[in-house]
VOPAGU-2260 file (C-alpha; in pm, 1 decimal, decimal comma):
REM VOPAGU-2260
SITE   aa  ch    i         X         Y         Z
SITE  MET   A    0    1666,7    3598,5  -19602,2
SITE  LYS   A    1    1821,5    3754,2  -19913,9
SITE  LYS   A    2    2124,0    3973,1  -19834,1
SITE  VAL   A    3    2144,3    4289,5  -20045,3
SITE  LEU   A    4    2432,5    4530,8  -20099,9
SITE  ILE   A    5    2322,4    4874,6  -20222,5
SITE  LEU   A    6    2561,3    5082,4  -20432,3
SITE  GLY   A    7    2454,9    5445,5  -20460,3
SITE  SER   A    8    2251,7    5427,5  -20140,2
SITE  THR   A    9    2202,9    5803,8  -20103,8
SITE  GLY   A   10    2056,1    5848,8  -20454,2
SITE  SER   A   11    1692,0    5810,7  -20554,7
SITE  ILE   A   12    1724,9    5441,1  -20644,3
SITE  GLY   A   13    1921,1    5360,6  -20328,9
SITE  THR   A   14    1682,9    5538,0  -20091,2
SITE  GLN   A   15    1378,5    5373,4  -20251,3
SITE  ALA   A   16    1551,5    5034,1  -20237,4
SITE  LEU   A   17    1600,6    5078,8  -19862,5
SITE  GLU   A   18    1228,3    5157,6  -19831,1
SITE  VAL   A   19    1149,4    4831,5  -20010,6
SITE  ILE   A   20    1389,7    4636,7  -19788,0
SITE  ALA   A   21    1247,8    4792,6  -19469,7
SITE  ARG   A   22     899,7    4666,0  -19562,6
SITE  SER   A   23    1011,1    4314,1  -19650,3
SITE  PRO   A   24    1085,7    4037,1  -19398,0
SITE  GLU   A   25    1264,8    3851,8  -19680,0
SITE  LEU   A   26    1534,2    4114,5  -19746,6
SITE  GLN   A   27    1830,2    4240,6  -19544,4
SITE  ALA   A   28    2070,6    4524,5  -19631,2
SITE  VAL   A   29    2426,5    4409,5  -19554,7
SITE  GLY   A   30    2625,6    4699,8  -19699,6
SITE  LEU   A   31    2599,6    5045,6  -19850,8
SITE  ALA   A   32    2819,2    5243,2  -20088,6
SITE  ALA   A   33    2797,5    5617,8  -20150,9
SITE  GLY   A   34    2997,4    5897,9  -20305,9
SITE  ALA   A   35    3041,6    6190,8  -20069,0
SITE  GLY   A   36    2714,7    6201,8  -19870,6
SITE  TRP   A   37    2854,7    6049,8  -19553,9
SITE  GLU   A   38    2594,5    6192,9  -19315,7
SITE  VAL   A   39    2302,0    6043,4  -19507,9
SITE  ALA   A   40    2480,0    5709,9  -19555,8
SITE  VAL   A   41    2570,3    5680,0  -19187,4
SITE  GLU   A   42    2210,7    5754,7  -19088,2
SITE  GLN   A   43    2090,4    5491,3  -19336,8
SITE  ALA   A   44    2330,0    5237,7  -19185,0
SITE  ARG   A   45    2203,4    5315,0  -18835,2
SITE  GLN   A   46    1836,9    5290,8  -18935,1
SITE  HIS   A   47    1875,5    4964,1  -19123,2
SITE  GLY   A   48    2137,8    4793,1  -18909,5
SITE  VAL   A   49    2396,2    4785,4  -19187,9
SITE  PRO   A   50    2746,5    4686,7  -19070,7
SITE  ALA   A   51    2962,0    4839,2  -19348,4
SITE  ILE   A   52    2976,0    5141,8  -19578,4
SITE  ALA   A   53    3215,6    5224,5  -19861,9
SITE  PHE   A   54    3268,7    5581,5  -19981,2
SITE  ALA   A   55    3412,2    5675,6  -20318,9
SITE  GLU   A   56    3563,5    5990,2  -20165,1
SITE  GLU   A   57    3836,8    5953,9  -19903,7
SITE  GLY   A   58    3725,3    6264,2  -19715,4
SITE  ALA   A   59    3373,9    6128,1  -19671,6
SITE  ALA   A   60    3515,0    5802,3  -19534,5
SITE  THR   A   61    3727,2    5994,4  -19282,7
SITE  ARG   A   62    3428,4    6191,7  -19155,4
SITE  ALA   A   63    3215,0    5876,3  -19135,3
SITE  ARG   A   64    3478,5    5698,1  -18924,5
SITE  GLU   A   65    3467,9    5986,4  -18677,7
SITE  ALA   A   66    3088,6    5970,1  -18646,1
SITE  TRP   A   67    3014,8    5597,4  -18668,0
SITE  SER   A   68    3160,2    5280,3  -18520,2
SITE  GLY   A   69    3083,1    5047,8  -18811,3
SITE  ARG   A   70    3318,4    4931,6  -19085,1
SITE  VAL   A   71    3411,9    5209,1  -19329,5
SITE  LEU   A   72    3602,5    5159,9  -19654,6
SITE  ALA   A   73    3731,4    5426,7  -19890,7
SITE  GLY   A   74    3796,3    5483,1  -20260,3
SITE  GLU   A   75    3730,8    5260,4  -20559,3
SITE  GLU   A   76    3927,9    4981,8  -20394,7
SITE  GLY   A   77    3707,4    5012,1  -20088,1
SITE  VAL   A   78    3392,2    4970,8  -20297,6
SITE  ARG   A   79    3541,0    4665,5  -20467,7
SITE  GLU   A   80    3641,2    4518,7  -20131,0
SITE  LEU   A   81    3291,7    4573,5  -19993,8
SITE  ILE   A   82    3140,1    4387,9  -20289,1
SITE  ALA   A   83    3384,6    4098,9  -20250,8
SITE  THR   A   84    3353,0    4064,3  -19870,5
SITE  SER   A   85    2989,1    4154,9  -19795,2
SITE  ASN   A   86    2862,4    3799,0  -19851,7
SITE  ALA   A   87    2573,1    3952,6  -20043,6
SITE  ASP   A   88    2331,8    3743,7  -20248,8
SITE  LEU   A   89    2247,3    4044,2  -20465,8
SITE  VAL   A   90    2417,4    4373,9  -20550,5
SITE  LEU   A   91    2187,5    4663,1  -20642,8
SITE  ASN   A   92    2397,0    4894,9  -20858,7
SITE  GLY   A   93    2236,8    5238,9  -20838,8
SITE  ILE   A   94    2556,2    5434,6  -20907,7
SITE  VAL   A   95    2503,5    5713,9  -21160,3
SITE  GLY   A   96    2713,5    5730,4  -21474,2
SITE  ALA   A   97    3017,4    5549,7  -21611,6
SITE  ALA   A   98    3155,1    5512,8  -21258,2
SITE  GLY   A   99    2914,2    5224,0  -21206,3
SITE  LEU   A  100    3067,5    4996,8  -21471,1
SITE  GLY   A  101    3355,9    4882,3  -21251,5
SITE  SER   A  102    3123,0    4774,9  -20971,0
SITE  THR   A  103    2908,6    4571,1  -21209,0
SITE  VAL   A  104    3220,2    4396,8  -21336,1
SITE  VAL   A  105    3342,1    4319,8  -20981,7
SITE  ALA   A  106    3004,9    4181,5  -20870,2
SITE  LEU   A  107    2963,9    3960,7  -21177,0
SITE  SER   A  108    3324,7    3842,9  -21145,4
SITE  GLU   A  109    3243,4    3732,4  -20789,5
SITE  GLY   A  110    2943,0    3539,6  -20922,6
SITE  ILE   A  111    2696,6    3771,5  -20745,8
SITE  ASP   A  112    2362,6    3855,2  -20909,6
SITE  VAL   A  113    2327,5    4223,0  -21001,3
SITE  ALA   A  114    2006,3    4426,0  -20987,4
SITE  LEU   A  115    2110,0    4678,5  -21248,9
SITE  ALA   A  116    1995,5    5039,5  -21225,7
SITE  ASN   A  117    2325,2    5168,1  -21368,5
SITE  LYS   A  118    2240,9    5166,1  -21739,0
SITE  GLU   A  119    2592,1    5281,9  -21829,0
SITE  SER   A  120    2723,1    4934,8  -21746,0
SITE  LEU   A  121    2552,4    4808,0  -22061,3
SITE  VAL   A  122    2571,0    5128,7  -22264,8
SITE  LEU   A  123    2949,6    5132,5  -22228,8
SITE  GLY   A  124    3036,4    4765,5  -22202,7
SITE  GLY   A  125    2732,5    4568,8  -22312,1
SITE  GLU   A  126    2902,8    4288,1  -22503,3
SITE  LEU   A  127    3176,0    4237,9  -22244,2
SITE  VAL   A  128    2938,3    4263,0  -21947,2
SITE  MET   A  129    2692,0    4012,6  -22094,1
SITE  ALA   A  130    2976,9    3773,9  -22175,1
SITE  LEU   A  131    3106,5    3804,6  -21817,9
SITE  ALA   A  132    2762,3    3729,7  -21673,4
SITE  GLU   A  133    2731,7    3422,2  -21893,1
SITE  ALA   A  134    3078,6    3302,6  -21796,3
SITE  THR   A  135    3021,7    3333,1  -21420,0
SITE  GLY   A  136    2654,3    3233,3  -21412,8
SITE  ALA   A  137    2556,5    3552,9  -21230,3
SITE  ARG   A  138    2223,8    3706,3  -21331,5
SITE  LEU   A  139    2155,1    4061,4  -21446,8
SITE  LEU   A  140    1813,9    4171,8  -21318,2
SITE  PRO   A  141    1705,0    4501,1  -21478,8
SITE  VAL   A  142    1574,1    4773,6  -21247,4
SITE  ASP   A  143    1478,2    5036,4  -21506,2
SITE  SER   A  144    1099,5    5018,3  -21533,1
SITE  GLU   A  145    1112,2    4962,5  -21910,1
SITE  HIS   A  146    1361,1    4676,8  -21895,9
SITE  SER   A  147    1195,3    4522,1  -21593,3
SITE  ALA   A  148     873,5    4520,4  -21797,3
SITE  LEU   A  149    1043,7    4358,1  -22097,0
SITE  PHE   A  150    1214,4    4105,3  -21870,1
SITE  GLN   A  151     875,6    3998,7  -21735,6
SITE  LEU   A  152     701,9    4000,0  -22074,5
SITE  ILE   A  153     969,0    3802,1  -22257,0
SITE  GLY   A  154    1027,7    3550,2  -21978,2
SITE  GLY   A  155     717,9    3348,8  -22055,6
SITE  GLU   A  156     763,2    3337,9  -22432,2
SITE  ALA   A  157     928,8    3062,0  -22633,3
SITE  PRO   A  158    1245,1    3150,1  -22831,5
SITE  GLY   A  159    1167,0    3304,5  -23168,4
SITE  THR   A  160     819,9    3432,6  -23081,3
SITE  VAL   A  161     913,1    3794,2  -22996,2
SITE  GLU   A  162     918,3    4007,7  -23311,0
SITE  ARG   A  163     973,1    4357,7  -23171,6
SITE  LEU   A  164    1040,2    4539,1  -22845,6
SITE  VAL   A  165     868,8    4871,1  -22777,7
SITE  LEU   A  166    1009,9    5109,1  -22515,8
SITE  THR   A  167     772,2    5379,5  -22395,9
SITE  ALA   A  168     879,7    5734,9  -22313,2
SITE  SER   A  169     681,2    5994,1  -22122,2
SITE  GLY   A  170     811,2    6260,2  -22360,8
SITE  GLY   A  171     956,2    6461,1  -22073,8
SITE  PRO   A  172     869,2    6823,8  -21996,6
SITE  PHE   A  173     903,2    6937,3  -22360,2
SITE  ARG   A  174     679,0    6689,5  -22539,4
SITE  GLY   A  175     520,0    6860,5  -22840,6
SITE  ARG   A  176     746,1    7163,4  -22813,8
SITE  ASP   A  177     952,7    7232,9  -23125,6
SITE  ASP   A  178    1153,7    7533,1  -23005,7
SITE  LEU   A  179    1397,2    7444,5  -22726,5
SITE  SER   A  180    1631,8    7739,6  -22771,0
SITE  GLU   A  181    1525,8    7917,9  -22451,1
SITE  VAL   A  182    1497,4    7619,5  -22216,2
SITE  SER   A  183    1612,6    7691,7  -21859,7
SITE  VAL   A  184    1768,3    7445,8  -21615,5
SITE  ALA   A  185    1460,5    7470,4  -21391,2
SITE  GLU   A  186    1229,4    7385,6  -21682,4
SITE  ALA   A  187    1441,9    7087,8  -21785,0
SITE  LEU   A  188    1442,9    6953,0  -21430,1
SITE  ALA   A  189    1062,6    6971,0  -21401,7
SITE  HIS   A  190     981,1    6619,5  -21523,3
SITE  PRO   A  191     603,1    6564,1  -21546,6
SITE  THR   A  192     603,3    6203,9  -21419,9
SITE  TRP   A  193     919,7    6081,9  -21247,3
SITE  ARG   A  194    1129,1    6222,8  -20963,4
SITE  MET   A  195    1493,0    6143,7  -21033,4
SITE  GLY   A  196    1845,6    6277,4  -20998,7
SITE  GLY   A  197    1972,7    6572,5  -21202,1
SITE  ARG   A  198    2156,2    6392,5  -21479,1
SITE  ILE   A  199    1887,5    6135,1  -21557,1
SITE  THR   A  200    1619,0    6405,2  -21545,3
SITE  ILE   A  201    1802,4    6607,7  -21810,1
SITE  ASP   A  202    1859,2    6290,2  -22012,9
SITE  SER   A  203    1483,6    6233,7  -21997,6
SITE  ALA   A  204    1420,4    6588,9  -22116,2
SITE  THR   A  205    1649,6    6538,8  -22418,2
SITE  LEU   A  206    1524,1    6177,8  -22471,6
SITE  MET   A  207    1886,0    6062,1  -22447,9
SITE  ASN   A  208    1774,7    5835,9  -22166,2
SITE  LYS   A  209    1546,2    5649,5  -22405,8
SITE  GLY   A  210    1837,2    5604,5  -22645,9
SITE  PHE   A  211    2044,9    5457,6  -22363,1
SITE  GLU   A  212    1755,2    5225,1  -22283,1
SITE  ALA   A  213    1744,1    5102,6  -22643,3
SITE  ILE   A  214    2114,2    5015,4  -22620,0
SITE  GLU   A  215    2049,9    4838,4  -22289,4
SITE  ALA   A  216    1759,8    4642,5  -22435,0
SITE  HIS   A  217    1971,3    4537,2  -22732,5
SITE  HIS   A  218    2225,0    4374,9  -22499,5
SITE  LEU   A  219    1989,8    4240,4  -22232,9
SITE  PHE   A  220    1755,4    4068,5  -22474,3
SITE  ALA   A  221    1981,9    4006,4  -22778,1
SITE  VAL   A  222    1744,1    4190,3  -23011,5
SITE  PRO   A  223    1883,9    4390,0  -23308,4
SITE  TYR   A  224    1824,5    4764,5  -23314,4
SITE  GLU   A  225    1598,8    4746,0  -23618,7
SITE  ARG   A  226    1352,4    4549,3  -23403,0
SITE  ILE   A  227    1351,1    4797,9  -23112,3
SITE  ASP   A  228    1102,4    5085,6  -23125,2
SITE  VAL   A  229    1044,6    5392,0  -22907,7
SITE  VAL   A  230     700,3    5547,1  -22866,6
SITE  VAL   A  231     591,6    5843,0  -22655,7
SITE  HIS   A  232     329,1    5748,1  -22395,4
SITE  PRO   A  233     258,2    6051,0  -22171,3
SITE  GLN   A  234      57,9    5863,0  -21905,0
SITE  SER   A  235     360,0    5641,4  -21819,1
SITE  LEU   A  236     137,6    5348,9  -21720,0
SITE  ILE   A  237     256,3    5113,6  -21994,5
SITE  HIS   A  238     626,4    5064,4  -21935,4
SITE  SER   A  239     704,2    4848,4  -22238,7
SITE  LEU   A  240     540,1    4624,6  -22497,5
SITE  VAL   A  241     639,1    4326,4  -22707,3
SITE  HIS   A  242     495,4    4234,5  -23046,8
SITE  LEU   A  243     476,1    3858,4  -23105,5
SITE  ASN   A  244     500,9    3659,8  -23424,9
SITE  ASP   A  245     129,5    3562,6  -23417,3
SITE  GLY   A  246      20,9    3927,0  -23448,5
SITE  SER   A  247     -56,6    3979,1  -23080,0
SITE  SER   A  248     107,8    4228,9  -22847,0
SITE  LEU   A  249     173,4    4214,4  -22473,2
SITE  ALA   A  250     199,9    4524,0  -22255,2
SITE  HIS   A  251     323,3    4568,5  -21898,9
SITE  LEU   A  252     128,7    4823,1  -21690,2
SITE  GLY   A  253     206,3    4972,5  -21353,3
SITE  TYR   A  254     216,9    5298,5  -21162,3
SITE  PRO   A  255     514,4    5526,6  -21245,3
SITE  ASP   A  256     680,0    5434,1  -20915,8
SITE  MET   A  257    1036,4    5303,2  -20918,2
SITE  ARG   A  258     972,1    5100,7  -20604,2
SITE  VAL   A  259     773,3    4856,9  -20819,8
SITE  PRO   A  260    1061,5    4744,4  -21048,2
SITE  ILE   A  261    1305,8    4771,0  -20756,0
SITE  SER   A  262    1087,2    4538,0  -20551,5
SITE  TYR   A  263    1059,0    4293,6  -20840,8
SITE  ALA   A  264    1437,3    4282,5  -20890,1
SITE  LEU   A  265    1511,7    4242,0  -20518,4
SITE  HIS   A  266    1248,0    3973,5  -20456,9
SITE  ASN   A  267    1294,1    3786,9  -20786,2
SITE  PRO   A  268    1174,0    3523,2  -20856,5
SITE  GLN   A  269     906,2    3604,9  -20598,3
SITE  ARG   A  270     674,6    3908,1  -20596,1
SITE  ALA   A  271     581,0    4139,4  -20310,6
SITE  ASP   A  272     244,9    4309,3  -20255,4
SITE  VAL   A  273     224,0    4649,4  -20429,0
SITE  ASP   A  274     -77,8    4859,9  -20531,0
SITE  VAL   A  275    -200,6    4808,5  -20889,3
SITE  PRO   A  276    -306,7    5095,6  -21119,2
SITE  SER   A  277    -668,1    5185,4  -21194,3
SITE  LEU   A  278    -730,3    5208,3  -21568,2
SITE  ALA   A  279   -1056,7    5392,9  -21508,6
SITE  ALA   A  280    -870,2    5660,7  -21314,3
SITE  ALA   A  281    -614,8    5689,1  -21595,9
SITE  GLY   A  282    -894,7    5780,9  -21836,6
SITE  GLU   A  283    -697,4    5718,1  -22155,4
SITE  LEU   A  284    -372,8    5572,3  -22284,7
SITE  SER   A  285    -220,6    5756,8  -22579,6
SITE  PHE   A  286      84,3    5706,3  -22800,7
SITE  GLU   A  287     280,0    5912,5  -23053,0
SITE  GLU   A  288     601,7    5893,0  -23250,0
SITE  PRO   A  289     909,6    6062,7  -23100,5
SITE  ASP   A  290    1033,8    6376,5  -23274,2
SITE  LEU   A  291    1388,8    6279,0  -23375,2
SITE  GLU   A  292    1457,5    6617,9  -23532,1
SITE  THR   A  293    1380,3    6823,5  -23221,7
SITE  PHE   A  294    1515,2    6560,8  -22982,2
SITE  ALA   A  295    1841,4    6489,3  -23160,0
SITE  CYS   A  296    1991,3    6301,2  -22862,6
SITE  LEU   A  297    1765,6    6002,2  -22923,7
SITE  ARG   A  298    1872,4    5992,0  -23288,1
SITE  LEU   A  299    2240,8    6014,2  -23190,8
SITE  ALA   A  300    2204,4    5736,1  -22932,7
SITE  LEU   A  301    2036,9    5497,9  -23176,3
SITE  LYS   A  302    2305,4    5570,9  -23434,5
SITE  ALA   A  303    2586,4    5512,4  -23182,8
SITE  GLY   A  304    2425,6    5189,6  -23064,2
SITE  ALA   A  305    2405,9    5058,4  -23419,0
SITE  ALA   A  306    2770,2    5157,6  -23481,1
SITE  GLY   A  307    2878,8    4956,4  -23176,0
SITE  GLY   A  308    3237,5    4928,1  -23056,5
SITE  THR   A  309    3345,1    5234,0  -22860,7
SITE  ALA   A  310    3066,1    5456,3  -23000,4
SITE  PRO   A  311    2816,4    5403,8  -22712,0
SITE  CYS   A  312    3096,4    5464,1  -22460,7
SITE  VAL   A  313    3189,2    5789,9  -22636,6
SITE  LEU   A  314    2820,3    5884,3  -22652,5
SITE  ASN   A  315    2779,5    5842,9  -22276,2
SITE  ALA   A  316    3097,7    6030,9  -22185,4
SITE  ALA   A  317    3006,7    6324,1  -22410,1
SITE  ASP   A  318    2655,8    6328,7  -22265,2
SITE  GLU   A  319    2782,2    6332,1  -21905,9
SITE  VAL   A  320    3009,6    6625,4  -21985,6
SITE  ALA   A  321    2743,4    6819,4  -22177,3
SITE  VAL   A  322    2468,6    6764,8  -21920,1
SITE  ALA   A  323    2698,7    6872,9  -21635,9
SITE  ALA   A  324    2784,7    7189,6  -21830,5
SITE  PHE   A  325    2415,4    7262,4  -21888,4
SITE  LEU   A  326    2329,3    7211,0  -21520,5
SITE  GLU   A  327    2609,5    7454,3  -21434,7
SITE  GLU   A  328    2457,9    7697,7  -21690,9
SITE  ARG   A  329    2778,1    7702,9  -21897,8
SITE  ILE   A  330    2601,0    7597,8  -22218,8
SITE  PRO   A  331    2239,6    7625,0  -22341,8
SITE  PHE   A  332    2006,9    7326,4  -22367,9
SITE  LEU   A  333    2049,4    7282,0  -22742,8
SITE  ALA   A  334    2427,1    7266,5  -22703,4
SITE  ILE   A  335    2390,0    6925,9  -22534,1
SITE  PRO   A  336    2325,6    6735,2  -22859,3
SITE  ALA   A  337    2570,4    6961,4  -23041,8
SITE  VAL   A  338    2854,1    6865,0  -22805,7
SITE  ILE   A  339    2767,6    6496,2  -22831,8
SITE  GLU   A  340    2747,8    6497,7  -23210,8
SITE  ARG   A  341    3083,3    6672,8  -23247,5
SITE  VAL   A  342    3254,7    6428,4  -23011,2
SITE  LEU   A  343    3108,0    6129,9  -23197,0
SITE  GLU   A  344    3235,2    6276,8  -23523,7
SITE  GLU   A  345    3584,8    6325,2  -23383,5
SITE  MET   A  346    3594,6    5975,4  -23230,3
SITE  PRO   A  347    3451,1    5721,7  -23477,6
SITE  ALA   A  348    3366,8    5374,5  -23349,2
SITE  ALA   A  349    3663,8    5148,1  -23277,2
SITE  PRO   A  350    3664,4    4778,0  -23180,5
SITE  VAL   A  351    3646,8    4679,0  -22811,7
SITE  THR   A  352    3834,5    4371,6  -22690,5
SITE  HIS   A  353    3889,6    4457,5  -22323,5
SITE  PHE   A  354    3741,8    4681,3  -22055,7
SITE  ASP   A  355    4059,9    4890,8  -22074,0
SITE  ASP   A  356    3955,7    4992,6  -22427,5
SITE  LEU   A  357    3637,3    5138,5  -22281,0
SITE  PHE   A  358    3812,5    5323,5  -21998,6
SITE  ALA   A  359    4055,3    5478,2  -22250,9
SITE  ALA   A  360    3773,9    5580,9  -22486,6
SITE  ASP   A  361    3576,8    5725,5  -22193,9
SITE  ALA   A  362    3870,3    5940,7  -22081,2
SITE  GLU   A  363    3944,3    6066,2  -22432,4
SITE  ALA   A  364    3577,4    6144,3  -22500,6
SITE  ARG   A  365    3553,0    6346,9  -22179,9
SITE  GLU   A  366    3852,0    6558,6  -22279,6
SITE  CYS   A  367    3703,8    6606,9  -22624,7
SITE  GLY   A  368    3366,2    6694,5  -22474,0
SITE  GLN   A  369    3517,0    6956,0  -22244,1
SITE  ALA   A  370    3687,6    7114,7  -22544,4
SITE  GLN   A  371    3354,7    7127,4  -22728,3
SITE  VAL   A  372    3183,0    7279,7  -22423,6
SITE  ARG   A  373    3442,4    7557,6  -22412,8
SITE  GLU   A  374    3391,1    7620,7  -22782,4
SITE  LEU   A  375    3010,2    7628,2  -22761,3
SITE  ALA   A  376    2984,6    7821,0  -22433,3
SITE  PRO   A  377    2837,1    8168,9  -22472,9
SITE  ALA   A  378    3095,1    8444,3  -22468,2
């Protein structure tokens, strides 16, 4: 029985992970962590027989203690304590945003394998996180469908045989559209393929998410950016490809269902039974180049990744601020890349030697981003 601790249990990744665990006799949930959704988390704990929950917000922990007799921890320290004391074999980090970095660091420091759905852990602290994993011997198992695909494709190849990595993008709701000046929040949230949380859905609409994934892939697989490509694949059946040195290419296919890569990460190195896609039903598989002029966020992400140092951390912080402002209808859609570009210009890449460097850069970039939002907000 593999014991799993789920961070971000009330989000889309966390709820789907619990579905996977409920269907598997080989998996057991031993702890949950959530932000403020105490009612959902308590119900999850009851349904799945989980003995402990940690809440990022103190108020949520207080309410949960009143409604539930299990162990409840509070605040960032409570989440860290849960990781350290849960006796988990695997931590699934499904926390959204930069807030998930600390939990990844704690789990790896404890020598616990991490099923990583929090891409910011590698976007912000890729070099340090990978070094920590190597030092402790803990494994990073990617949960994003693209990185899960690459992980499986590369695993069977000898060193030196992989020439290029290719990440596929659905293109989001605005694929082929060259005028994004009148985009509404509702339109941006209407993703044609995936059902995700608000921030990642907007990042998919701007293609920023694909830029984050390129940075992740760079760190996970030690491949330079000039050998990482992005192609638009609207059917979302091919999740990634690798080009090999003998001229052949390998592709990973599967339904656009996050329970597939979640199941693979949780059961690894085993596999669980899941439906396979029908190519005949798909009809066709098509590909096209991404439009880096219209979708400036992808261009900015690739540039920040290549710059290294604090630049990816600044990129993420500015994106979080800009996306939140867009969702609150304080800035228009096209102001998202504008905010990010201005913040990157004001905060050029600096070296990173410690996680504290990242936390400081993150805080400064958020302040700078808020200032840019106020400046770009319609009068």
